[in-house]
Biopython code that builds the backbone (N, CA, C, O; Angstrom):
import numpy as np
from Bio.PDB.StructureBuilder import StructureBuilder

atoms = [
    (1, "MET", "N", (103.115, 83.117, 129.701)),
    (1, "MET", "CA", (102.750, 82.600, 128.369)),
    (1, "MET", "C", (101.766, 83.481, 127.733)),
    (1, "MET", "O", (101.833, 83.728, 126.529)),
    (2, "ASN", "N", (100.897, 83.943, 128.460)),
    (2, "ASN", "CA", (99.919, 84.974, 127.736)),
    (2, "ASN", "C", (100.694, 86.351, 127.250)),
    (2, "ASN", "O", (100.276, 87.011, 126.298)),
    (3, "TYR", "N", (101.523, 86.605, 127.786)),
    (3, "TYR", "CA", (102.497, 87.799, 127.514)),
    (3, "TYR", "C", (103.240, 87.710, 126.095)),
    (3, "TYR", "O", (103.190, 88.533, 125.181)),
    (4, "LEU", "N", (103.983, 86.430, 126.154)),
    (4, "LEU", "CA", (104.582, 85.934, 124.999)),
    (4, "LEU", "C", (103.617, 85.804, 123.779)),
    (4, "LEU", "O", (104.015, 85.992, 122.629)),
    (5, "LYS", "N", (102.321, 85.470, 124.087)),
    (5, "LYS", "CA", (101.362, 85.448, 122.863)),
    (5, "LYS", "C", (101.074, 86.770, 122.567)),
    (5, "LYS", "O", (100.839, 87.066, 121.395)),
    (6, "LYS", "N", (101.053, 87.643, 123.465)),
    (6, "LYS", "CA", (100.677, 88.969, 122.778)),
    (6, "LYS", "C", (101.885, 89.693, 122.209)),
    (6, "LYS", "O", (101.666, 90.668, 121.490)),
    (7, "VAL", "N", (103.041, 89.350, 122.435)),
    (7, "VAL", "CA", (104.298, 90.113, 121.880)),
    (7, "VAL", "C", (104.475, 89.225, 120.576)),
    (7, "VAL", "O", (104.920, 89.803, 119.584)),
    (8, "GLY", "N", (104.211, 88.059, 120.495)),
    (8, "GLY", "CA", (104.249, 87.274, 119.340)),
    (8, "GLY", "C", (103.212, 87.705, 118.330)),
    (8, "GLY", "O", (103.610, 87.822, 117.171)),
    (9, "ILE", "N", (101.999, 87.948, 118.578)),
    (9, "ILE", "CA", (101.076, 88.353, 117.640)),
    (9, "ILE", "C", (101.473, 89.831, 117.085)),
    (9, "ILE", "O", (101.494, 90.110, 115.886)),
    (10, "SER", "N", (101.742, 90.609, 117.991)),
    (10, "SER", "CA", (102.324, 92.062, 117.662)),
    (10, "SER", "C", (103.630, 91.787, 116.725)),
    (10, "SER", "O", (103.605, 92.418, 115.668)),
    (11, "LEU", "N", (104.542, 91.117, 116.891)),
    (11, "LEU", "CA", (105.674, 90.953, 116.113)),
    (11, "LEU", "C", (105.335, 90.419, 114.581)),
    (11, "LEU", "O", (105.862, 90.767, 113.524)),
    (12, "LEU", "N", (104.301, 89.477, 114.813)),
    (12, "LEU", "CA", (103.736, 89.113, 113.367)),
    (12, "LEU", "C", (103.199, 90.046, 112.577)),
    (12, "LEU", "O", (103.490, 90.103, 111.382)),
    (13, "TYR", "N", (102.413, 90.825, 113.116)),
    (13, "TYR", "CA", (101.859, 91.996, 112.660)),
    (13, "TYR", "C", (102.828, 93.116, 111.804)),
    (13, "TYR", "O", (102.601, 93.640, 110.713)),
    (14, "ILE", "N", (104.035, 93.283, 112.751)),
    (14, "ILE", "CA", (105.125, 93.967, 112.372)),
    (14, "ILE", "C", (105.838, 93.658, 111.166)),
    (14, "ILE", "O", (106.126, 94.411, 110.236)),
    (15, "ILE", "N", (106.099, 92.332, 111.334)),
    (15, "ILE", "CA", (106.843, 91.640, 110.160)),
    (15, "ILE", "C", (106.059, 91.556, 108.891)),
    (15, "ILE", "O", (106.617, 91.743, 107.810)),
    (16, "GLY", "N", (104.688, 91.259, 108.988)),
    (16, "GLY", "CA", (103.919, 91.115, 107.866)),
    (16, "GLY", "C", (103.829, 92.281, 107.066)),
    (16, "GLY", "O", (104.076, 92.334, 105.861)),
    (17, "ILE", "N", (103.414, 93.337, 107.893)),
    (17, "ILE", "CA", (103.279, 94.520, 107.199)),
    (17, "ILE", "C", (104.576, 94.887, 106.636)),
    (17, "ILE", "O", (104.589, 95.361, 105.500)),
    (18, "ILE", "N", (105.790, 94.713, 107.350)),
    (18, "ILE", "CA", (106.970, 95.118, 106.517)),
    (18, "ILE", "C", (107.018, 94.272, 105.236)),
    (18, "ILE", "O", (107.262, 94.849, 104.176)),
    (19, "LEU", "N", (106.825, 93.072, 105.252)),
    (19, "LEU", "CA", (107.109, 92.128, 104.065)),
    (19, "LEU", "C", (106.215, 92.638, 103.069)),
    (19, "LEU", "O", (106.652, 92.874, 101.943)),
    (20, "VAL", "N", (104.857, 92.862, 103.392)),
    (20, "VAL", "CA", (103.892, 93.037, 102.277)),
    (20, "VAL", "C", (104.069, 94.638, 101.665)),
    (20, "VAL", "O", (103.976, 94.940, 100.475)),
    (21, "ALA", "N", (104.312, 95.454, 102.653)),
    (21, "ALA", "CA", (104.688, 96.850, 102.070)),
    (21, "ALA", "C", (105.983, 96.913, 101.212)),
    (21, "ALA", "O", (105.986, 97.622, 100.206)),
    (22, "THR", "N", (106.984, 96.263, 101.538)),
    (22, "THR", "CA", (108.101, 96.103, 100.880)),
    (22, "THR", "C", (108.001, 95.438, 99.596)),
    (22, "THR", "O", (108.719, 95.825, 98.674)),
    (23, "MET", "N", (107.046, 94.311, 99.410)),
    (23, "MET", "CA", (106.900, 93.819, 98.234)),
    (23, "MET", "C", (106.241, 94.710, 97.248)),
    (23, "MET", "O", (106.469, 94.636, 96.041)),
    (24, "ILE", "N", (105.322, 95.656, 97.853)),
    (24, "ILE", "CA", (104.564, 96.484, 96.893)),
    (24, "ILE", "C", (105.457, 97.439, 96.474)),
    (24, "ILE", "O", (105.446, 97.639, 95.259)),
    (25, "ILE", "N", (106.462, 98.281, 97.324)),
    (25, "ILE", "CA", (107.271, 99.098, 96.954)),
    (25, "ILE", "C", (108.132, 98.557, 96.047)),
    (25, "ILE", "O", (108.362, 99.292, 95.086)),
    (26, "SER", "N", (108.729, 97.397, 96.056)),
    (26, "SER", "CA", (109.701, 96.947, 95.034)),
    (26, "SER", "C", (109.053, 96.526, 93.668)),
    (26, "SER", "O", (109.727, 96.487, 92.639)),
    (27, "ILE", "N", (107.730, 96.217, 93.700)),
    (27, "ILE", "CA", (106.810, 96.181, 92.396)),
    (27, "ILE", "C", (106.907, 97.517, 91.979)),
    (27, "ILE", "O", (107.459, 97.697, 90.894)),
    (28, "PHE", "N", (106.483, 98.524, 92.613)),
    (28, "PHE", "CA", (106.491, 99.980, 92.012)),
    (28, "PHE", "C", (107.938, 100.349, 91.579)),
    (28, "PHE", "O", (108.115, 100.904, 90.494)),
    (29, "ASN", "N", (108.843, 100.091, 92.298)),
    (29, "ASN", "CA", (110.344, 100.377, 91.870)),
    (29, "ASN", "C", (110.608, 99.672, 90.497)),
    (29, "ASN", "O", (111.066, 100.283, 89.531)),
    (30, "TYR", "N", (110.326, 98.504, 90.481)),
    (30, "TYR", "CA", (110.556, 97.755, 89.345)),
    (30, "TYR", "C", (110.095, 98.318, 87.895)),
    (30, "TYR", "O", (110.740, 98.324, 86.846)),
    (31, "PHE", "N", (108.786, 98.787, 88.154)),
    (31, "PHE", "CA", (108.185, 99.430, 86.893)),
    (31, "PHE", "C", (108.293, 101.119, 86.838)),
    (31, "PHE", "O", (107.619, 101.903, 86.170)),
    (32, "ASN", "N", (109.186, 101.335, 87.610)),
    (32, "ASN", "CA", (109.584, 102.978, 87.641)),
    (32, "ASN", "C", (108.759, 103.725, 88.142)),
    (32, "ASN", "O", (108.927, 104.924, 87.915)),
    (33, "VAL", "N", (107.810, 103.397, 88.830)),
    (33, "VAL", "CA", (106.682, 104.220, 89.278)),
    (33, "VAL", "C", (107.053, 105.237, 90.492)),
    (33, "VAL", "O", (106.517, 106.334, 90.646)),
    (34, "ILE", "N", (108.045, 104.693, 91.314)),
    (34, "ILE", "CA", (108.708, 105.540, 92.262)),
    (34, "ILE", "C", (110.272, 105.093, 92.328)),
    (34, "ILE", "O", (110.629, 103.920, 92.216)),
    (35, "ASN", "N", (111.091, 106.113, 92.510)),
    (35, "ASN", "CA", (112.369, 105.755, 92.592)),
    (35, "ASN", "C", (112.985, 107.067, 93.300)),
    (35, "ASN", "O", (112.248, 108.033, 93.496)),
    (36, "GLY", "N", (114.135, 107.091, 93.623)),
    (36, "GLY", "CA", (114.956, 108.179, 94.372)),
    (36, "GLY", "C", (114.605, 108.492, 95.714)),
    (36, "GLY", "O", (114.520, 107.650, 96.607)),
    (37, "LYS", "N", (114.384, 109.834, 95.862)),
    (37, "LYS", "CA", (113.865, 110.315, 97.231)),
    (37, "LYS", "C", (112.667, 109.440, 97.623)),
    (37, "LYS", "O", (112.735, 108.960, 98.754)),
    (38, "ALA", "N", (111.653, 109.167, 96.938)),
    (38, "ALA", "CA", (110.445, 108.930, 97.305)),
    (38, "ALA", "C", (110.467, 107.351, 97.931)),
    (38, "ALA", "O", (109.667, 106.900, 98.751)),
    (39, "LEU", "N", (111.808, 106.520, 97.202)),
    (39, "LEU", "CA", (111.824, 105.098, 97.858)),
    (39, "LEU", "C", (112.456, 105.392, 99.049)),
    (39, "LEU", "O", (112.009, 104.704, 99.966)),
    (40, "THR", "N", (113.457, 106.269, 99.426)),
    (40, "THR", "CA", (114.067, 106.453, 100.591)),
    (40, "THR", "C", (112.977, 106.541, 101.650)),
    (40, "THR", "O", (112.894, 105.744, 102.585)),
    (41, "VAL", "N", (112.134, 107.576, 101.441)),
    (41, "VAL", "CA", (111.045, 107.937, 102.312)),
    (41, "VAL", "C", (110.045, 106.708, 102.523)),
    (41, "VAL", "O", (109.514, 106.540, 103.621)),
    (42, "SER", "N", (109.856, 106.040, 101.681)),
    (42, "SER", "CA", (108.763, 105.057, 101.684)),
    (42, "SER", "C", (109.264, 103.941, 102.721)),
    (42, "SER", "O", (108.547, 103.499, 103.620)),
    (43, "LYS", "N", (110.642, 103.525, 102.473)),
    (43, "LYS", "CA", (111.476, 102.632, 103.465)),
    (43, "LYS", "C", (111.172, 103.224, 104.938)),
    (43, "LYS", "O", (110.694, 102.492, 105.805)),
    (44, "ILE", "N", (111.405, 104.279, 105.127)),
    (44, "ILE", "CA", (111.363, 104.722, 106.570)),
    (44, "ILE", "C", (109.848, 104.656, 107.084)),
    (44, "ILE", "O", (109.590, 104.289, 108.230)),
    (45, "LEU", "N", (108.922, 105.011, 106.218)),
    (45, "LEU", "CA", (107.532, 105.048, 106.462)),
    (45, "LEU", "C", (107.130, 103.557, 106.757)),
    (45, "LEU", "O", (106.618, 103.302, 107.847)),
    (46, "ILE", "N", (107.313, 102.685, 105.949)),
    (46, "ILE", "CA", (107.105, 101.335, 106.167)),
    (46, "ILE", "C", (107.234, 100.819, 107.613)),
    (46, "ILE", "O", (106.401, 100.187, 108.262)),
    (47, "CYS", "N", (108.448, 101.223, 107.967)),
    (47, "CYS", "CA", (109.092, 100.655, 109.400)),
    (47, "CYS", "C", (108.224, 101.363, 110.447)),
    (47, "CYS", "O", (107.758, 100.765, 111.417)),
    (48, "VAL", "N", (108.012, 102.783, 110.183)),
    (48, "VAL", "CA", (107.192, 103.530, 111.305)),
    (48, "VAL", "C", (105.863, 103.153, 111.271)),
    (48, "VAL", "O", (105.291, 103.088, 112.358)),
    (49, "ILE", "N", (105.220, 102.880, 110.231)),
    (49, "ILE", "CA", (103.743, 102.440, 110.306)),
    (49, "ILE", "C", (103.762, 101.020, 110.765)),
    (49, "ILE", "O", (102.976, 100.699, 111.656)),
    (50, "SER", "N", (104.473, 100.242, 110.318)),
    (50, "SER", "CA", (104.528, 98.933, 111.131)),
    (50, "SER", "C", (104.711, 98.611, 112.518)),
    (50, "SER", "O", (104.095, 97.733, 113.122)),
    (51, "LEU", "N", (105.730, 99.489, 113.062)),
    (51, "LEU", "CA", (105.966, 99.478, 114.401)),
    (51, "LEU", "C", (104.828, 100.415, 115.053)),
    (51, "LEU", "O", (104.689, 100.173, 116.252)),
    (52, "PHE", "N", (104.171, 101.199, 114.671)),
    (52, "PHE", "CA", (103.029, 101.949, 115.281)),
    (52, "PHE", "C", (101.866, 100.987, 115.322)),
    (52, "PHE", "O", (101.134, 101.005, 116.311)),
    (53, "THR", "N", (101.606, 100.051, 114.215)),
    (53, "THR", "CA", (100.628, 99.332, 114.380)),
    (53, "THR", "C", (100.996, 98.149, 115.341)),
    (53, "THR", "O", (100.134, 97.773, 116.135)),
    (54, "GLY", "N", (102.091, 97.605, 115.320)),
    (54, "GLY", "CA", (102.381, 96.628, 116.469)),
    (54, "GLY", "C", (102.221, 97.031, 117.797)),
    (54, "GLY", "O", (101.775, 96.319, 118.696)),
    (55, "GLY", "N", (102.623, 98.273, 117.910)),
    (55, "GLY", "CA", (102.439, 98.985, 119.392)),
    (55, "GLY", "C", (100.998, 99.174, 119.568)),
    (55, "GLY", "O", (100.591, 99.094, 120.727)),
    (56, "PHE", "N", (100.088, 99.425, 118.576)),
    (56, "PHE", "CA", (98.969, 99.742, 118.956)),
    (56, "PHE", "C", (98.057, 98.477, 119.294)),
    (56, "PHE", "O", (97.170, 98.439, 120.147)),
    (57, "ILE", "N", (98.484, 97.405, 118.404)),
    (57, "ILE", "CA", (97.841, 95.913, 118.944)),
    (57, "ILE", "C", (98.362, 95.566, 120.408)),
    (57, "ILE", "O", (97.580, 95.100, 121.236)),
    (58, "ILE", "N", (99.550, 95.776, 120.675)),
    (58, "ILE", "CA", (99.974, 95.368, 122.200)),
    (58, "ILE", "C", (99.447, 96.417, 123.011)),
    (58, "ILE", "O", (99.215, 96.030, 124.156)),
    (59, "GLY", "N", (99.171, 97.663, 122.789)),
    (59, "GLY", "CA", (98.476, 98.558, 123.785)),
    (59, "GLY", "C", (97.081, 98.185, 124.073)),
    (59, "GLY", "O", (96.603, 98.308, 125.201)),
    (60, "LYS", "N", (96.325, 97.661, 122.909)),
    (60, "LYS", "CA", (95.057, 97.456, 123.018)),
    (60, "LYS", "C", (94.978, 96.168, 124.056)),
    (60, "LYS", "O", (93.967, 96.014, 124.742)),
    (61, "LYS", "N", (95.938, 95.378, 124.124)),
    (61, "LYS", "CA", (95.920, 94.167, 124.930)),
    (61, "LYS", "C", (96.644, 94.523, 126.193)),
    (61, "LYS", "O", (96.530, 93.679, 127.082)),
    (62, "ALA", "N", (97.309, 95.501, 126.453)),
    (62, "ALA", "CA", (97.772, 95.678, 127.795)),
    (62, "ALA", "C", (96.826, 96.244, 128.870)),
    (62, "ALA", "O", (95.791, 96.851, 128.597)),
    (63, "THR", "N", (97.316, 95.967, 130.248)),
    (63, "THR", "CA", (96.333, 96.298, 131.000)),
    (63, "THR", "C", (96.745, 97.761, 131.784)),
    (63, "THR", "O", (95.906, 98.523, 132.264)),
    (64, "LYS", "N", (98.123, 97.969, 131.807)),
    (64, "LYS", "CA", (98.537, 99.389, 132.111)),
    (64, "LYS", "C", (99.785, 99.745, 131.630)),
    (64, "LYS", "O", (100.519, 98.855, 131.200)),
    (65, "LYS", "N", (100.169, 100.963, 131.632)),
    (65, "LYS", "CA", (101.456, 101.620, 131.082)),
    (65, "LYS", "C", (101.909, 101.125, 129.743)),
    (65, "LYS", "O", (102.913, 100.445, 129.530)),
    (66, "GLY", "N", (100.981, 101.581, 128.817)),
    (66, "GLY", "CA", (100.904, 101.314, 127.369)),
    (66, "GLY", "C", (102.573, 101.702, 126.800)),
    (66, "GLY", "O", (103.177, 100.966, 126.020)),
    (67, "TRP", "N", (103.070, 102.823, 127.290)),
    (67, "TRP", "CA", (104.283, 103.280, 126.862)),
    (67, "TRP", "C", (105.405, 102.111, 126.988)),
    (67, "TRP", "O", (106.245, 101.836, 126.131)),
    (68, "LEU", "N", (105.213, 101.428, 128.366)),
    (68, "LEU", "CA", (106.385, 100.378, 128.555)),
    (68, "LEU", "C", (106.223, 99.177, 127.739)),
    (68, "LEU", "O", (107.163, 98.452, 127.412)),
    (69, "GLU", "N", (104.832, 98.964, 127.378)),
    (69, "GLU", "CA", (104.755, 97.771, 126.611)),
    (69, "GLU", "C", (105.321, 98.075, 125.140)),
    (69, "GLU", "O", (106.016, 97.239, 124.563)),
    (70, "GLY", "N", (105.004, 99.271, 124.578)),
    (70, "GLY", "CA", (105.739, 99.734, 123.486)),
    (70, "GLY", "C", (107.083, 99.577, 123.317)),
    (70, "GLY", "O", (107.624, 99.111, 122.314)),
    (71, "LEU", "N", (107.730, 100.057, 124.523)),
    (71, "LEU", "CA", (109.084, 100.136, 124.722)),
    (71, "LEU", "C", (109.678, 98.709, 124.560)),
    (71, "LEU", "O", (110.581, 98.382, 123.790)),
    (72, "LYS", "N", (108.976, 97.897, 125.462)),
    (72, "LYS", "CA", (109.376, 96.402, 125.431)),
    (72, "LYS", "C", (109.459, 95.804, 123.917)),
    (72, "LYS", "O", (110.449, 95.303, 123.385)),
    (73, "LEU", "N", (108.156, 95.988, 123.360)),
    (73, "LEU", "CA", (107.954, 95.474, 121.873)),
    (73, "LEU", "C", (109.106, 96.035, 120.949)),
    (73, "LEU", "O", (109.709, 95.299, 120.168)),
    (74, "SER", "N", (109.342, 97.207, 121.065)),
    (74, "SER", "CA", (110.218, 97.901, 120.072)),
    (74, "SER", "C", (111.813, 97.370, 120.308)),
    (74, "SER", "O", (112.625, 97.041, 119.444)),
    (75, "THR", "N", (111.958, 97.399, 121.637)),
    (75, "THR", "CA", (113.420, 96.794, 122.068)),
    (75, "THR", "C", (113.615, 95.120, 121.446)),
    (75, "THR", "O", (114.604, 94.743, 120.817)),
    (76, "ILE", "N", (112.704, 94.467, 121.714)),
    (76, "ILE", "CA", (112.597, 92.997, 120.996)),
    (76, "ILE", "C", (112.731, 93.289, 119.718)),
    (76, "ILE", "O", (113.760, 92.820, 119.232)),
    (77, "PHE", "N", (112.044, 93.914, 118.971)),
    (77, "PHE", "CA", (112.284, 94.067, 117.423)),
    (77, "PHE", "C", (113.603, 94.655, 117.079)),
    (77, "PHE", "O", (114.228, 94.252, 116.098)),
    (78, "LEU", "N", (114.043, 95.593, 117.852)),
    (78, "LEU", "CA", (115.227, 96.186, 117.550)),
    (78, "LEU", "C", (116.456, 95.297, 117.552)),
    (78, "LEU", "O", (117.334, 95.232, 116.691)),
    (79, "ILE", "N", (116.330, 94.538, 118.836)),
    (79, "ILE", "CA", (117.401, 93.414, 118.785)),
    (79, "ILE", "C", (117.343, 92.446, 117.863)),
    (79, "ILE", "O", (118.425, 92.086, 117.399)),
    (80, "LEU", "N", (116.300, 91.893, 117.446)),
    (80, "LEU", "CA", (116.270, 91.068, 116.229)),
    (80, "LEU", "C", (116.927, 91.904, 114.894)),
    (80, "LEU", "O", (117.690, 91.407, 114.065)),
    (81, "LEU", "N", (116.489, 93.127, 114.910)),
    (81, "LEU", "CA", (116.836, 93.818, 113.511)),
    (81, "LEU", "C", (118.660, 94.082, 113.590)),
    (81, "LEU", "O", (119.450, 93.838, 112.677)),
    (82, "VAL", "N", (118.973, 94.609, 114.876)),
    (82, "VAL", "CA", (120.466, 94.666, 114.880)),
    (82, "VAL", "C", (121.113, 93.447, 114.720)),
    (82, "VAL", "O", (122.074, 93.341, 113.959)),
    (83, "LEU", "N", (120.623, 92.407, 115.445)),
    (83, "LEU", "CA", (121.368, 91.052, 115.160)),
    (83, "LEU", "C", (121.325, 90.750, 113.700)),
    (83, "LEU", "O", (122.355, 90.325, 113.177)),
    (84, "PHE", "N", (120.390, 90.897, 113.077)),
    (84, "PHE", "CA", (120.387, 90.732, 111.591)),
    (84, "PHE", "C", (121.022, 91.473, 110.791)),
    (84, "PHE", "O", (121.496, 90.905, 109.807)),
    (85, "ASN", "N", (121.198, 92.649, 110.906)),
    (85, "ASN", "CA", (122.038, 93.766, 110.451)),
    (85, "ASN", "C", (123.546, 93.544, 110.666)),
    (85, "ASN", "O", (124.197, 93.480, 109.623)),
    (86, "TYR", "N", (124.076, 93.443, 111.565)),
    (86, "TYR", "CA", (125.260, 93.306, 111.981)),
    (86, "TYR", "C", (126.055, 92.077, 111.924)),
    (86, "TYR", "O", (127.231, 91.970, 111.575)),
    (87, "LEU", "N", (125.215, 91.129, 112.332)),
    (87, "LEU", "CA", (125.800, 89.620, 112.331)),
    (87, "LEU", "C", (125.469, 88.932, 110.991)),
    (87, "LEU", "O", (126.293, 88.238, 110.395)),
    (88, "GLY", "N", (124.317, 89.146, 110.589)),
    (88, "GLY", "CA", (123.951, 88.537, 109.391)),
    (88, "GLY", "C", (124.385, 89.160, 108.022)),
    (88, "GLY", "O", (124.840, 88.485, 107.099)),
    (89, "LEU", "N", (124.218, 90.374, 107.986)),
    (89, "LEU", "CA", (124.731, 91.274, 106.694)),
    (89, "LEU", "C", (126.047, 91.715, 106.761)),
    (89, "LEU", "O", (126.749, 91.948, 105.777)),
    (90, "ARG", "N", (126.451, 91.854, 108.179)),
    (90, "ARG", "CA", (127.869, 92.457, 108.340)),
    (90, "ARG", "C", (128.029, 93.866, 107.946)),
    (90, "ARG", "O", (128.993, 94.314, 107.325)),
    (91, "ASN", "N", (126.907, 94.592, 108.398)),
    (91, "ASN", "CA", (126.988, 95.950, 108.112)),
    (91, "ASN", "C", (127.525, 96.786, 109.271)),
    (91, "ASN", "O", (127.297, 96.361, 110.404)),
    (92, "THR", "N", (128.267, 98.019, 109.116)),
    (92, "THR", "CA", (129.069, 98.599, 110.004)),
    (92, "THR", "C", (127.996, 99.596, 110.736)),
    (92, "THR", "O", (127.089, 100.091, 110.067)),
    (93, "PRO", "N", (128.117, 99.847, 111.995)),
    (93, "PRO", "CA", (127.382, 100.840, 112.814)),
    (93, "PRO", "C", (127.513, 102.242, 112.160)),
    (93, "PRO", "O", (128.593, 102.545, 111.651)),
    (94, "GLN", "N", (126.501, 103.091, 112.145)),
    (94, "GLN", "CA", (126.385, 104.304, 111.770)),
    (94, "GLN", "C", (125.570, 105.180, 112.564)),
    (94, "GLN", "O", (124.528, 104.747, 113.058)),
    (95, "ILE", "N", (125.949, 106.413, 112.745)),
    (95, "ILE", "CA", (124.990, 107.372, 113.382)),
    (95, "ILE", "C", (123.723, 107.424, 112.959)),
    (95, "ILE", "O", (122.820, 107.373, 113.795)),
    (96, "LYS", "N", (123.439, 107.534, 111.594)),
    (96, "LYS", "CA", (122.254, 107.416, 111.083)),
    (96, "LYS", "C", (121.530, 106.273, 111.299)),
    (96, "LYS", "O", (120.315, 106.351, 111.116)),
    (97, "ASN", "N", (121.981, 105.272, 111.634)),
    (97, "ASN", "CA", (121.127, 104.055, 112.190)),
    (97, "ASN", "C", (120.585, 104.102, 113.463)),
    (97, "ASN", "O", (119.472, 103.636, 113.708)),
    (98, "VAL", "N", (121.429, 104.732, 114.448)),
    (98, "VAL", "CA", (120.881, 105.012, 115.632)),
    (98, "VAL", "C", (119.778, 105.975, 115.649)),
    (98, "VAL", "O", (118.861, 105.744, 116.438)),
    (99, "ILE", "N", (119.706, 107.197, 114.779)),
    (99, "ILE", "CA", (118.672, 107.965, 114.664)),
    (99, "ILE", "C", (117.435, 107.257, 114.123)),
    (99, "ILE", "O", (116.308, 107.543, 114.526)),
    (100, "TYR", "N", (117.657, 106.391, 113.264)),
    (100, "TYR", "CA", (116.446, 105.490, 112.678)),
    (100, "TYR", "C", (115.917, 104.498, 113.708)),
    (100, "TYR", "O", (114.706, 104.290, 113.769)),
    (101, "TYR", "N", (116.750, 103.893, 114.499)),
    (101, "TYR", "CA", (116.364, 103.111, 115.682)),
    (101, "TYR", "C", (115.502, 103.962, 116.549)),
    (101, "TYR", "O", (114.360, 103.620, 116.859)),
    (102, "LEU", "N", (116.073, 105.106, 116.951)),
    (102, "LEU", "CA", (115.180, 105.851, 117.937)),
    (102, "LEU", "C", (113.800, 106.379, 117.253)),
    (102, "LEU", "O", (112.834, 106.419, 118.015)),
    (103, "ILE", "N", (113.622, 106.735, 116.086)),
    (103, "ILE", "CA", (112.488, 106.924, 115.410)),
    (103, "ILE", "C", (111.400, 105.825, 115.613)),
    (103, "ILE", "O", (110.235, 106.015, 115.963)),
    (104, "MET", "N", (112.005, 104.638, 115.323)),
    (104, "MET", "CA", (111.411, 103.452, 115.243)),
    (104, "MET", "C", (110.800, 103.097, 116.737)),
    (104, "MET", "O", (109.650, 102.668, 116.829)),
    (105, "ILE", "N", (111.642, 103.300, 117.921)),
    (105, "ILE", "CA", (111.364, 103.204, 119.090)),
    (105, "ILE", "C", (110.079, 104.262, 119.618)),
    (105, "ILE", "O", (109.192, 103.984, 120.425)),
    (106, "ALA", "N", (110.277, 105.447, 118.947)),
    (106, "ALA", "CA", (109.263, 106.423, 119.183)),
    (106, "ALA", "C", (107.918, 106.195, 118.800)),
    (106, "ALA", "O", (106.918, 106.436, 119.475)),
    (107, "SER", "N", (107.983, 105.637, 117.487)),
    (107, "SER", "CA", (106.714, 105.198, 116.848)),
    (107, "SER", "C", (105.980, 104.049, 117.404)),
    (107, "SER", "O", (104.756, 103.924, 117.354)),
    (108, "CYS", "N", (106.792, 103.232, 117.928)),
    (108, "CYS", "CA", (105.932, 102.003, 118.813)),
    (108, "CYS", "C", (105.556, 102.306, 120.010)),
    (108, "CYS", "O", (104.614, 101.721, 120.545)),
    (109, "ILE", "N", (106.195, 103.200, 120.559)),
    (109, "ILE", "CA", (105.751, 103.862, 122.115)),
    (109, "ILE", "C", (104.501, 104.670, 121.818)),
    (109, "ILE", "O", (103.496, 104.587, 122.524)),
    (110, "PHE", "N", (104.594, 105.451, 120.755)),
    (110, "PHE", "CA", (103.315, 106.170, 120.565)),
    (110, "PHE", "C", (102.164, 105.251, 120.151)),
    (110, "PHE", "O", (101.065, 105.471, 120.661)),
    (111, "GLY", "N", (102.284, 104.364, 119.383)),
    (111, "GLY", "CA", (101.094, 103.521, 118.844)),
    (111, "GLY", "C", (100.822, 102.902, 120.307)),
    (111, "GLY", "O", (99.689, 103.094, 120.747)),
    (112, "SER", "N", (101.539, 102.332, 120.946)),
    (112, "SER", "CA", (100.963, 101.677, 122.238)),
    (112, "SER", "C", (100.171, 102.516, 123.046)),
    (112, "SER", "O", (99.166, 102.097, 123.620)),
    (113, "ILE", "N", (100.640, 103.882, 123.135)),
    (113, "ILE", "CA", (99.869, 104.968, 123.959)),
    (113, "ILE", "C", (98.555, 105.215, 123.513)),
    (113, "ILE", "O", (97.618, 105.536, 124.244)),
    (114, "ILE", "N", (98.514, 105.051, 122.254)),
    (114, "ILE", "CA", (97.179, 105.433, 121.536)),
    (114, "ILE", "C", (96.356, 104.206, 121.637)),
    (114, "ILE", "O", (95.141, 104.352, 121.775)),
    (115, "GLY", "N", (96.836, 103.074, 121.589)),
    (115, "GLY", "CA", (96.326, 101.862, 121.779)),
    (115, "GLY", "C", (95.657, 101.574, 123.052)),
    (115, "GLY", "O", (94.467, 101.259, 123.068)),
    (116, "ILE", "N", (96.382, 101.670, 124.155)),
    (116, "ILE", "CA", (96.019, 101.539, 125.404)),
    (116, "ILE", "C", (94.785, 102.671, 125.735)),
    (116, "ILE", "O", (93.830, 102.472, 126.486)),
    (117, "ASN", "N", (95.024, 103.706, 125.094)),
    (117, "ASN", "CA", (93.776, 104.950, 125.420)),
    (117, "ASN", "C", (92.627, 104.570, 124.491)),
    (117, "ASN", "O", (91.564, 105.144, 124.725)),
    (118, "LYS", "N", (92.653, 103.751, 123.536)),
    (118, "LYS", "CA", (91.506, 103.450, 122.729)),
    (118, "LYS", "C", (90.916, 102.099, 123.302)),
    (118, "LYS", "O", (89.948, 101.614, 122.717)),
    (119, "LYS", "N", (91.343, 101.584, 124.201)),
    (119, "LYS", "CA", (90.841, 100.250, 124.701)),
    (119, "LYS", "C", (89.657, 100.562, 125.280)),
    (119, "LYS", "O", (89.624, 101.600, 125.942)),
    (120, "ILE", "N", (88.482, 99.772, 125.166)),
    (120, "ILE", "CA", (87.171, 99.872, 125.719)),
    (120, "ILE", "C", (87.121, 98.988, 127.083)),
    (120, "ILE", "O", (87.091, 97.758, 127.114)),
    (121, "ASP", "N", (87.118, 99.710, 128.010)),
    (121, "ASP", "CA", (87.038, 99.161, 129.499)),
    (121, "ASP", "C", (85.537, 98.373, 129.772)),
    (121, "ASP", "O", (84.489, 99.018, 129.826)),
    (122, "ASN", "N", (85.573, 97.339, 129.886)),
    (122, "ASN", "CA", (84.092, 96.792, 130.334)),
    (122, "ASN", "C", (84.081, 96.710, 131.785)),
    (122, "ASN", "O", (84.940, 96.087, 132.410)),
    (123, "PRO", "N", (82.966, 97.431, 132.410)),
    (123, "PRO", "CA", (82.873, 97.489, 133.939)),
    (123, "PRO", "C", (82.312, 96.206, 134.586)),
    (123, "PRO", "O", (82.190, 96.133, 135.809)),
]
sb = StructureBuilder()
sb.init_structure("model")
sb.init_model(0)
sb.init_chain("A")
sb.init_seg("    ")
for serial, (resi, resn, name, xyz) in enumerate(atoms, 1):
    if name == "N":
        sb.init_residue(resn, " ", resi, " ")
    sb.init_atom(name, np.array(xyz, "f"), 0.0, 1.0, " ", f" {name:<3s}", serial, name[0])
structure = sb.get_structure()
């Protein structure tokens, strides 16, 4: 039950950051502050930063093997994302999506590795 709480909190951080950052980017796009290539790059950066943050949080709460905790968290998030994309929105699978998913997995794993290394151990 404790592990589910850690994963749930990390997933809430991921989803919260994505929602807030997407709202801000949408407002900037509405007023033509950013568009084109910058919009595409910002969409990728939002997901990378949010998964890095979620991985960092779960890494801070992990006891050992931060990379494995990040891999588990990114797998859970990607399963939800794939189900939403392919079943909910009826998108077709493409090779660029696989590369995008691999980048997201790597950012979450890297965040959890940094998180477990920044953890303060009390003797």
